[in-house]
N, C-alpha and C positions, 0 to 999 in steps of 0.2 A: 680654160676656166669654165666651170659649170654655170650654166645660166639659171638664174633663180626664176622659178615659176610659181604661180598662185597655188598649185596643187601641193607644193612642198610645205605649206603652212597650214596650221590648224587654228581656228579661232578659239581664243581662251574663253572658258565658261565664266559665269559670274562668280562661282565659288573660287576658281583659280585666281581671278583678279583681286579678290578680297582676302587671299590667303595671308598676305603680309601686312594687312591693314592693322593699325594700332587700335585695339578694341577698347582701351580705356585710357583716359588722359594720364600723363606722367604725374607722379606725386612725389614730393620731397620726402626726405628720410624721417624727420620728426613728425609731420602730419601722418605718415604711414604708421609710425610707432603708436601714435594716439589712436588711430583707427583699429589697429590690431589689439591694443590694450582694451578698448571698449568691447571687443568681441569676447574677452575673458570675463564672464559674469562674476566669478568669485573675486577677481581682482577689483572689479568695480564696486562690489559690496564692501571690500576692505577700504577702498578710497572714500566711499560715502561715510562709512563709520568713522574714519579718521577725521573727516571734515566735521561731522556732527559732534564728536568728542572734543575737538579743538574749539568749536563754537561754544559748547557748553562749559568748557574749562574757562573761557573768557567771560561769558555772560551768565553762567549758572549761579555764581555766588551773589549776583545782583537780583536774582529772581526771588529768593526766599525771604529777603529782608533782614537776615541775621548776618553777623560777622563771624569769621572763623575762630575768633578768640573770645567771643562773648559767652560768659558763664551764667547759667540760670539754675540755681540750686533747688528751685521748686519744680524743675522738669528734668530730673536725673534719670537716665536709663529709660526714657520714654520710647516705646515701640513706634514704628512708622504709623503716622496718622495724617489727618488733613492739615495740621499745623506744622508738623515736623515730618516731611516726606520720607526721609531716611532714618528717622528716629533721632535720639540724642545719646551722648556718651555719659561717662561717669561724672562729668563736671557740668552736665546740662547744656553742652554745646551742640549746635545743630549739625548733624552729620551730612546733610545734603550740601550745605555750604562748605564744610571741611573736605568732603570727598572731591568736589570740583576744584577747590583750591589745591588739593593734593594732586589731582590730574594736571593742573596747570604747572606745578613745580616739576612733576615727573616728565611731562612733555618738554618743558624747558631744558631740563637736564639732558634728556635724550637727544634733542636737536642740537644743543650747544656742543655736547660731546661728539656727536657725529660730524658737526662742522669743523671742529678742531682736528679730529682724526682725518677728515677729508683734506684739509689744508696741509697739515704736517706730512701726511702720507704721500700726497702728490709731490710736494717739494723734495722730500727725502728720497722717495722711490725713483722719482724722475732724475734727480742728480746722480743717484747710484747707477741707474741704467745707462746714462750717456757718458759716464766717466770711464776711466781706464779700468782694466781688470783688477789692478792692485787697489785702487781707491774703492771700487765696488766691493771687493772682498772685505776690506777694513770696515766699511759702512755697514755691511750686512752682519758682521760679527758683533758690532756694537749694538745693532738692533736686536739680535738674538739674546744678548746679555740682558738688555732692558726688558725684553718680552718674558724672560725667565723669572722676573720679579712678580710675585702674586699681588694683584691690585688690592686684595683685602688686607694684606700686610701693610701696604702703603697707606691705606685709609686709616687703619688702626694707629699707625705711627703718627700720621699727620693729625689725627683726632687728639691723640695724647699731647702732642706739641701745642696745638692751638688751644686745647682745653687748659693747659698749664698757664697760658697767657690770658685766659678768661674769655676767649672768643667762641669756644666750642666748635662743633662741626657745622660749617656754613655751606651755602650753595657753592661758593668758590672752592672750598676744600674738597667737596665731593667730586666736582667736575675735574679738578686738577688731578686728584688721585686716580680717577678712572682713565683719564687721557694720557697719563704718564707712560703707560704701557700699551694702551689699546690702539694706538696709531700704527703699530708695527705690521699687523696683517694688511692694512691698506697700503703701506709702503712696499711690502713684498708683492702684492698684486700689481701695483703700478710698475715696479721694477721689471717684473716678468713681461708685462705688456710692452714696456719700452724696449727691452732687449729683443723682442720679436719684431716690433714695428720699425725699429731703426735700421733693419736690414731690408725693409720693403723698398720697392722700386722708386716710389716718389721721394722717400727720404734720401736714398742714394743719389737721385737726380738733383735734389736741392743741394746736397753736399758738394756735388761736382760743379755746381754753378756758383759756389763760394759761400753758401749760407753756413753760419756757425751753428754749433750744437744747441745753443739756447733758442735760436730762432726755429730750428727744426722741431725741438721739443714743444715749443709754444704753439706753433702753427700746424704741425702735422701729427705729432705723436699723441699729445694730451687730448686733442679733440677726438681722435680715433679710439681712445681708451675710455671715453665717457660712458659707454654702455655698461661694461662690467663694473666701473666705479660707481655709477648711480645705483646699480643693483646692490652693491656692497653697502652703500650708504643707507638704503632703505632697510637693510637687515641689521645695520649697526645701531640704528635708533631703538628698536625693541630690545636689543641686547643691553644697551646702556640703561634703558628704563627698568629692565628686569634686574640688572646689577644694582641699581639704586634702590629698587624695592627690596632686594635681599639685604642691603645695608640697613635700610629702615626697619626691616623685620628683626634684624639683630640688634637694634638699638643704636646703630652708628649713623643714622640718617640725620635729617634736619632736626634742630633743637626746637622744643616746644616754645611758644604756641604754634609755630609753623609746622606744617605736616606735609608729607608726601603720601602716596598710596601705600608704600611699604610700611611707613610708621603707623598709618591708620590701621593696616592689617595687624600689626604688632599690638596696637592698643586693643583691637577687637578680639584678639586671641584670648585675653583674660575673661571677656564676657561670655565665651562659649561654655565655660564651666558652670555658669549660672543661667544658661538658656538664652542669653542675649546674642544669638547667632547673627542677627541682622547687622551687628556692628562690624563683622568681618566679611559678610557676604558682599556688600556693595563695593568696597575697595578691591576685594579679590576678583569680583566679576569685571570691574573696570580694567584691572591689570590684564586679565585674560582677553578682553575685547581689543585692547590696544596691541597686545602681542599678536593676536590672530590677524588683525587688520594689516599691520605692517608686514607680516610674513607673507600673507597671500598677495599683497600688493607687490612685494619684492619678487615673488615667483612669477607674477604676471608681467612685470617689467623685464625680467630675464628672458621670457619668451618673446615679448614684443621687440626687444632690442637685438635679438639674435637675427642677423641677416640671412642665415641659412633657412629660417622659417618664413621668409618673405615670399609672398605669392603675388 
C-alpha cells in the first residue's frame, strides 16, 4: 500500500475553493417569473396601460360630472373643449363619459369571456386528456363540431330570438354567444398538455402509489400547465374584446343607451362624413391600446413562463 506523503497533495487556490459556491440565492418559480417579466420593458408598458385603462374605466365616468345617457340638445356635436373633453355626439351626450363606460363594458365582456373559456376549457380538456382513447376521441369530435359553428351566426340567431321577446341583445347574450364556441381552443391546449404530462415520471410515480386520475390531474398536471394556459388567457381577453367591438360596429352589440367601444365606433362612423372625426377617433384609439397592451403582455408572459429561458 502506497504511503501518502505531503508532496502528493496540492493546496487548492481561492478560485478553486469557490468554484462550486452558489453565487445567488435560490428563487422560487413565480418570483422568478415576475423578475423576468419586469425585464421586458414592452410587456411592462402593456401592463401599466392595462392598469391605467382599468382605473379610468371605473373612475373616468365620475370625473366629467355627466351621465352616459344624459342628452343635451343645446350641445349637439360639440368638438372637444374644456367642458366636453372628448366632445359630444348627435344627441348631446358627453363622449368622455360614454367612452369610459364603453371601455368598462368591453373589459367586462373580455374578462368574463376569458374566465368562462378558462374554466370550461380546463375541465373539458383535462377530462379528455386523462380519459381512455375512445372517450377522448368522442369528446374531441364533439368539440370540433362546436368549434365549426361561426360565433357571428350564433350572435345573430340569439339576437333575433331575444329581440322577438323584447329583451334585445344584452351583455349576457353577447358573452354566451362568444363563449359557446370560443372555449374549444383552450380545451385543445389543455388536452395536449395533459397527454404530455400524464406520462411524466412524477405522474407515473403517483399512479403507482395508488393515486387516482382526478388527484393526479388536480395536483400535478393542471399546475404544470398553468404557464401556457395563462398566456392563452391573456390573448383570449383582447380577442373577446375585438370580437365584441366587431359586433358593436355591425350593430349587434349592446342596446342603447348602453354602449361598448364597438358601438361607439359605429356611431362615430356617421360623423366622419360631416367632419366629426373625433367621434370615432377616441373609441378606436382605446380599442387599439387595449389590444396592444394585452398582446405585448401575453408575449412577455410567454417568455417569462418558459423554463428554457430561465437563467
